[in-house]
N, C-alpha and C positions, 0 to 999 in steps of 0.2 A: 612324372612318369608313372606309368602303370605296371601292372603285373604281365601285360600282353606284350608281345614282342613290338616294338617300335620301329618306324618308318623315321628318321630324323635328317635334319638338313646338313649338309656338309661342314661346317662351322661346329654344330654341335657335336657330331660325330667325331669330329676331330678333338675336340674339348673331352670327351669322355675316353677316347683312346689315350691322348695325353696324360689325363687324371690316371688312368689304370696302367700307364707305363711306368710303375716305380714299385718297388717290394715293399717300401713301408705303407704305401698307401693300399697295397693288395692285402698288407696283414690288418690296416684299419678296416676295411670292407669285412675283412672274413672275423676280426673280432666282434665288431658292431653286430654281423648277422648272426653269429654264433651266441653272443651274450645279450642282446638286447642294447638300449640305448644307454650311454654312459658318460660319465662326465670327463674332462679333459684331463685332470691329475691323474685319475683313476686308469683311463686308457692309457696315457704314457706311461704308467708302470706296467701295465700288463703287456705291452709292446715292447718294452725296454727302450723308449727312446726319451729325448729331452721334450718337455713341455714347448718350448719356443719352435723345434722341429716339428712336432706333431701339429702344432697352429698351423705351420705354414702347408703341411699333407691336408690337413683338414681344410684348409681355405682352396686349396685346389680341388678338393673331392665335391666340395659346396658348390665352387663356381660353374663345376661340370653338372651340379644337379644330383649328384649321386648319393649325398649325404645332407641331413638338415640339423639345423642348430637351434637351442632353445635357452633362453638364460632364465633361470630359476634360482629363488633364494631358498638356502637350507634352513633348518629349525633353528639354526644358531645365527641366522642372519648372512651368510657367506654367501656371494653370487657365484654360482656354478653353471658352466656352460656344457648342456649336454648335448651330444649328437646321436644321432640315429641313422641309420641306412633307409634311404628310400627307394621304393621298390622300383627296380627296372630289368628290363630284358630287351638286348638288341641281338637282332639277328645281323650276321656279317656273312653276305653271301656276295657274290659278285656284282648281281643286279642291284641289291642293296647300297654297294658302294659306289656302282655307276650311277644310280639314281641321287645320292647324296652329293655326288661331287658336280652335279648339275647346278647346285645351289649355294657353292663355295663363294665367300666374298673375299678369299684371301686369294692373293695373286700368285701364281705357281713361279717357283725358282727359276733365273735365266740358266 
């Protein structure tokens, strides 16, 4: 994703909206945006949730393309999984939603 406002497909838009439709995930984005990249244990402490729960939220954000991860070794040989926010901007206008709806692969509910 880029800093420019993006037109995206319907499935991508649904994934982004679903990923952002949770207060914990909004806090993760806010913490990474304001504090820069961080590793899971530290981020869990800052946000005040367990590491397993944070992993679930980070996976949802990563699947939607909103965050990226990178595994690195610390000086003492520990593996640390760092996450950072990927640049994104979406315009939620009626026209953008109508365009995205044309490419949905999910079937509408009866």
